[in-house]
Every structure is written in structure tokens, then in C-alpha cells.
N, C-alpha and C positions, 0 to 999 in steps of 0.2 A: 128523220134521217139527216145527218149533217152534210155539209158541203165537202166534196172530195176534190182535190186539186190535181191538175196535170201541169207539171213544171216544164216550161220551155227550156231549150238547150242552154240559153244564156243565163239561167238563174244560178247564182252561187250556191255551192253545196251546203254552205252554212245555213242558208234559209231552209232548205229541204230537211237537213238534220235537226234544226231547231224545231220545226213543225212536228217531225216524227217523235221527238222527245216529249212533245206536248200532246201526243195522242191524235194528231191530225193525219188523215189518210191522204198521202201524197204518192204520186207516181211520176217519175221523171221520163222525159223523152228517151234518155239513154237506157234506162231500165226497161223501157217498152220496145227496145231495139228499133228506134225510129230516128236515130241521130242523122243529121243532114237533110231531114225532110223539109220541104219548102214551107214557109209560114202558113199559107192557106190550108195545106194538108195537116199541119200541126193542129190548127184550130178545128178542122174537120175531125181529126182523130180524137181530140178532147171531147167533142160533141158525141161521137159514136160511143165513147166510154162513159158518157154522162158525168164528165168531170169539168170543173171550171178551170180554164187555162190561166195560169199566172205567168206573166212575162215582164221583162224590163226592156222590151224591144218596141220602139215607136211604130215600126211597120205593122205589127199585129194590131195595134189600136186602130190604124187606118183601115185595115182589112175588116175588123169587127164593125167599125162605123159604116163602112160600105154595105155590109150584110144587113145592118139595121135599116138603112135607107131602102134596101131592096126587099125588106120584109122576110129575109131568109133566116130561119131559126138557127141558133147556136147555143151552146151550153153556158156561155158567159166568159168574160175576160176580166181579170184584175191586173192592173198595170201600176208599176212603180218606177219612176225615173231613177236610173242608177246613181245619178249625182246628187239627188235631193232627198232620197229616202234611204235611211240606213238599213243595214241588214236586220238589226234588232227591231226597228219599227216595222219592217216587213213581216217579221215573224209574229209580232204582237198583233198587228192588224189582220193578218191572214188567219191567225188562230181565232180571233173574234168573229170573222166572217164564217169560218168553218163551223164554229160551235153555236152561233146565234142565228144563222140563216138556214133556210131550206134551199135545196137545189133549184126549186122553181122560182125563188126570189132572184136568182142570178141569170136565169135564162134570157138570152137576147140582150143582156146588159153589159156595159163597160163601166167598171168601177176603178177609181183612181185612188192610190194611196199617197199620202197618209189619209186615214179616214177623218 
């Protein structure tokens, strides 16, 4: 089973579209009717859906790191800084994660792009 992604509200549409064109299973917060949800709830929703959360929001990294320290399980977070990782590199690296990893590889982990 490949990794499925849950796209945070701040993720550019081009990343989501690029991944879908490459056969990656992605669901956006907007398509899930969860726009405006607070960051902790976004991460909780991704975990309930068994999807790795992709974000370009620093706050979500801090939340995930706090959960790691507490030993609280979550589905995983992949983070890319918006000013240092291009849209094309995000698509390429996320596709690699989706197709080369298992969901269990990402559980409770924070991964930073570029790979």
C-alpha cells in the first residue's frame, strides 16, 4: 500500500494537481470540507484518515514534534519550507515518498523536503 497524502490548506494547488497527474492519492483539506480547521485538528484528521499530512506551515512541524515528545501517535508529517523548496521539487519528492514508502514508515515521523 502506498502513502496517501492529506494536503494542508496552505499547499499550492499546483502541488496537489502534479501529484494527482502522477497517480498519487491526495486529499485536500478543502475537498474534505475542513477549511479553517485549526492545525492540531488538521493533523488529527489526517491521522484518522490514515493519511500523511503535507504542509508548508512551520506551526504544524512544532505540533508534530510536541506529539513525538509526548509519545502520541500520528500518521506523519512531511514539511517543505515555501521559500526554499520549489513546487516541482515538492511534487518529485512527495511522489517518491508515496511510491517508495509504506504508511507505517511515516507514522510518528516528521520528514523535511528536499529529500
